[in-house]
C-alpha positions as CSV (number, residue, x, y, z in Angstrom):
1,X,-22.8,-9.4,12.6
2,X,-19.5,-9.9,14.4
3,X,-17.8,-10.7,11.1
4,X,-19.2,-7.6,9.5
5,X,-17.9,-5.5,12.4
6,X,-14.4,-7.0,12.1
7,X,-14.3,-6.4,8.4
8,X,-15.7,-2.9,8.7
9,X,-13.0,-2.0,11.2
10,X,-10.3,-3.5,9.0
11,X,-11.5,-1.7,5.9
12,X,-11.9,1.6,7.7
13,X,-8.4,1.3,9.2
14,X,-6.9,0.5,5.8
15,X,-8.7,3.4,4.1
16,X,-7.7,6.0,6.8
17,X,-4.4,4.5,7.9
18,X,-2.4,7.7,7.3
19,X,-4.8,9.6,9.5
20,X,-5.2,7.0,12.3
21,X,-1.5,6.1,12.6
22,X,0.1,8.2,15.4
23,X,3.6,8.0,13.9
24,X,5.2,7.7,10.5
25,X,5.5,3.9,9.9
26,X,8.9,4.5,8.3
27,X,10.3,6.9,10.9
28,X,13.1,5.4,13.1
29,X,14.1,6.4,16.6
30,X,17.4,5.1,17.9
31,X,16.4,6.1,21.4
32,X,13.3,3.9,21.4
33,X,14.6,0.6,20.1
34,X,12.6,-2.4,21.2
35,X,10.4,-0.3,23.5
36,X,7.8,-2.5,25.2
37,X,4.1,-2.0,24.7
38,X,2.5,1.2,26.2
39,X,5.8,2.8,26.7
40,X,6.5,6.4,25.6
41,X,3.3,6.6,23.6
42,X,3.9,3.4,21.7
43,X,0.8,1.2,22.1
44,X,2.4,-2.0,20.8
45,X,6.0,-1.0,21.4
46,X,8.7,-0.5,18.7
47,X,10.9,-2.7,16.6
48,X,14.7,-2.9,16.2
49,X,14.8,0.4,14.3
50,X,12.6,2.2,16.8
51,X,9.6,2.2,14.4
52,X,6.2,2.3,16.0
53,X,4.6,-1.1,15.6
54,X,1.0,0.2,15.9
55,X,1.6,2.6,13.1
56,X,3.2,0.0,10.9
57,X,0.4,-2.5,11.7
58,X,-2.2,0.0,10.6
59,X,-0.4,1.0,7.4
60,X,0.2,-2.7,6.7
61,X,-3.6,-3.2,6.8
62,X,-4.0,-0.8,3.9
63,X,-1.2,-2.6,1.9
64,X,-2.5,-6.1,2.6
65,X,-6.2,-5.4,1.9
66,X,-5.3,-3.4,-1.3
67,X,-3.0,-6.2,-2.5
68,X,-5.7,-8.8,-1.9
69,X,-8.3,-6.9,-3.8
70,X,-5.9,-6.4,-6.7
71,X,-5.2,-10.1,-6.8
72,X,-8.9,-10.9,-6.9
73,X,-9.5,-8.2,-9.5
74,X,-7.0,-9.9,-11.8
75,X,-8.8,-13.2,-11.2
76,X,-12.2,-11.7,-12.0
77,X,-11.3,-9.5,-14.9
78,X,-9.4,-12.3,-16.8
79,X,-10.9,-15.5,-15.5
80,X,-14.6,-14.7,-15.7
81,X,-14.8,-13.4,-19.3
82,X,-12.5,-16.1,-20.5
83,X,-14.5,-18.8,-18.8
84,X,-17.8,-17.4,-20.2
85,X,-16.4,-17.2,-23.8
86,X,-14.9,-20.7,-23.6
87,X,-18.1,-22.3,-22.2
88,X,-20.4,-20.5,-24.6
89,X,-18.5,-21.2,-27.8
90,X,-16.5,-24.4,-26.9
91,X,-14.4,-25.5,-29.8
92,X,-10.6,-25.3,-30.3
93,X,-10.3,-22.1,-28.1
94,X,-11.9,-23.9,-25.2
95,X,-9.7,-26.9,-25.5
96,X,-6.5,-24.9,-25.7
97,X,-7.4,-22.6,-22.8
98,X,-8.4,-25.5,-20.6
99,X,-5.2,-27.5,-21.3
100,X,-3.1,-24.4,-20.4
101,X,-5.0,-23.9,-17.2
102,X,-4.6,-27.6,-16.4
103,X,-0.9,-27.3,-16.6
104,X,-0.9,-24.1,-14.5
105,X,-3.2,-25.7,-11.9
106,X,-0.8,-28.6,-11.6
107,X,1.9,-26.2,-10.3
108,X,1.5,-25.3,-6.6
109,X,0.5,-21.5,-6.4
110,X,3.6,-20.7,-4.3
111,X,5.9,-22.5,-6.7
112,X,4.3,-20.7,-9.6
113,X,4.8,-17.4,-7.8
114,X,8.5,-18.3,-7.4
115,X,8.9,-19.0,-11.1
116,X,7.2,-15.8,-12.2
117,X,9.2,-13.7,-9.6
118,X,12.4,-15.3,-10.9
119,X,11.5,-14.1,-14.4
120,X,10.0,-10.7,-13.6
121,X,11.9,-9.8,-10.5
122,X,10.8,-9.6,-6.9
123,X,8.5,-6.8,-5.7
124,X,4.9,-6.0,-4.7
125,X,3.4,-5.8,-8.1
126,X,5.2,-8.9,-9.3
127,X,3.8,-10.8,-6.3
128,X,0.3,-9.5,-7.0
129,X,0.5,-10.6,-10.6
130,X,2.0,-14.0,-9.8
131,X,-0.7,-14.8,-7.2
132,X,-3.4,-13.5,-9.4
133,X,-2.4,-15.7,-12.3
134,X,-2.5,-18.7,-10.0
135,X,-6.1,-18.0,-9.1
136,X,-7.3,-17.5,-12.7
137,X,-7.7,-21.2,-13.7
138,X,-10.3,-22.1,-11.0
139,X,-12.3,-19.0,-11.8
140,X,-12.2,-19.7,-15.5
141,X,-13.4,-23.3,-15.0
142,X,-16.1,-22.3,-12.6
143,X,-17.5,-19.6,-15.0
144,X,-17.2,-22.1,-17.9
145,X,-19.1,-24.8,-16.2
146,X,-21.9,-22.5,-15.1
147,X,-22.4,-20.9,-18.5
148,X,-22.5,-24.3,-20.1
149,X,-25.6,-25.1,-18.0
150,X,-27.1,-21.6,-18.2
151,X,-26.9,-21.3,-22.0
152,X,-29.5,-24.0,-22.3
153,X,-32.0,-21.9,-20.4
154,X,-35.2,-20.8,-22.1
155,X,-34.4,-17.1,-21.8
156,X,-31.2,-17.6,-23.7
157,X,-33.1,-19.2,-26.6
158,X,-35.5,-16.3,-26.4
159,X,-32.6,-13.8,-26.7
160,X,-31.3,-15.7,-29.7
161,X,-34.7,-15.6,-31.4
162,X,-34.8,-11.9,-30.9
163,X,-31.5,-11.5,-32.7
164,X,-29.4,-10.4,-29.7
165,X,-25.6,-10.6,-30.3
166,X,-23.6,-13.2,-28.5
167,X,-21.8,-10.5,-26.5
168,X,-25.1,-9.1,-25.2
169,X,-26.4,-12.6,-24.4
170,X,-23.2,-13.5,-22.5
171,X,-22.4,-10.3,-20.6
172,X,-25.9,-8.7,-20.2
173,X,-28.2,-11.7,-19.7
174,X,-26.2,-14.7,-18.6
175,X,-23.5,-13.1,-16.5
176,X,-25.9,-11.5,-13.9
177,X,-27.4,-14.9,-13.4
178,X,-24.2,-16.7,-12.6
179,X,-22.1,-14.0,-10.9
180,X,-24.0,-14.1,-7.6
181,X,-22.9,-17.6,-6.6
182,X,-19.3,-16.8,-7.6
183,X,-19.1,-13.7,-5.3
184,X,-18.8,-16.0,-2.2
185,X,-15.8,-17.7,-3.9
186,X,-14.2,-14.3,-4.6
187,X,-14.7,-13.3,-1.0
188,X,-12.9,-16.5,0.2
189,X,-10.1,-15.8,-2.3
190,X,-9.5,-12.4,-0.7
191,X,-8.6,-14.1,2.6
192,X,-6.4,-16.6,0.7
193,X,-4.7,-13.7,-1.1
194,X,-3.9,-12.0,2.1
195,X,-2.1,-15.1,3.4
196,X,-0.4,-15.7,0.1
197,X,0.9,-12.1,-0.2
198,X,2.0,-12.2,3.4
199,X,3.9,-15.4,2.7
200,X,5.8,-13.8,-0.2
201,X,6.6,-10.7,1.8
202,X,7.8,-12.9,4.7
203,X,10.2,-14.6,2.3
204,X,11.4,-11.3,0.9
205,X,9.7,-11.7,-2.5
206,X,6.6,-9.5,-2.1
207,X,6.5,-6.1,-0.5
208,X,10.0,-4.8,0.0
209,X,11.5,-3.0,3.0
210,X,11.2,-0.4,4.4
211,X,7.5,-0.4,3.3
212,X,5.1,-1.8,5.9
213,X,3.3,-5.1,5.5
214,X,2.2,-7.9,7.8
215,X,4.5,-10.4,6.1
216,X,7.5,-8.1,6.5
217,X,6.7,-7.5,10.1
218,X,6.6,-11.2,10.8
219,X,9.9,-11.6,9.0
220,X,11.5,-9.0,11.2
221,X,10.0,-10.6,14.3
222,X,11.4,-14.0,13.4
223,X,15.0,-12.8,13.9
224,X,14.4,-11.8,17.5
225,X,11.3,-13.9,18.4
226,X,12.9,-15.6,21.5
227,X,13.9,-12.3,23.0
228,X,11.1,-10.0,21.8
229,X,8.2,-12.3,21.0
230,X,5.7,-9.4,21.1
231,X,6.9,-8.3,17.7
232,X,5.1,-11.2,16.1
233,X,1.8,-11.0,18.0
234,X,0.3,-8.0,16.3
235,X,0.9,-8.9,12.6
236,X,0.1,-12.6,13.3
237,X,-3.2,-11.8,15.0
238,X,-4.1,-9.2,12.3
239,X,-3.6,-11.7,9.5
240,X,-5.7,-14.3,11.4
241,X,-8.5,-11.9,12.0
242,X,-8.6,-10.6,8.5
243,X,-8.5,-14.0,6.9
244,X,-11.1,-15.4,9.3
245,X,-13.4,-12.4,8.7
246,X,-13.3,-12.8,4.9
247,X,-13.8,-16.6,5.1
248,X,-16.8,-16.2,7.4
249,X,-18.2,-13.6,5.1
250,X,-17.7,-15.9,2.1
251,X,-19.5,-18.8,4.0
252,X,-22.3,-16.5,4.9
253,X,-22.8,-15.3,1.3
254,X,-22.7,-18.9,0.1
255,X,-25.5,-19.8,2.5
256,X,-27.5,-16.8,1.4
């Protein structure tokens, strides 16, 4: 219940960030630089450009959650169908795809992101694609292993005897029976994606300034942490709560 409340608040804030935020997250005020918390209407204070931290935190939630869902969407849209097809038909296609994914899996996700960003250029969409690609191999292999077991079931044989096409058998009859256990993994991946995207933004390779993101807020806070440590508290705690919430949700779904 507590996890659901946390996630509901985070999702609600991300959806209505532009309405909830009291200030424009990009608006600067040279007269309110490094204002402390609860001063002059700034709940969390301001940064070195006079931007309201609370407004930037709220708008960062929308960016971070949306990016995480896009990353998992890439993983699901590409990984699941590819795994189902490979596991159902096997053969040369299966061997080639699995060997390619073995090579990609051997590269640490962050390093793979660096390589793709070096080729495609830094930016938010590049970061989303790079991280999404690094998540595909595990999803493909999971879907493949599950369909290899499921395709031996009696109902699949019954579908074949009734003359159903392979596409109908795979996506209409088998997929609903294996997707439920995978949902918990996708939920856990959302939390991991939030951390991964924040890492890229922190390194200057993901979301680019002046846009608001939790990773960029931490990067800005790093420069003045000894003098103004409060700059790092809000984005750091936000990342921790969001990741913990999705991880607990994934564990709960797995138990169910």
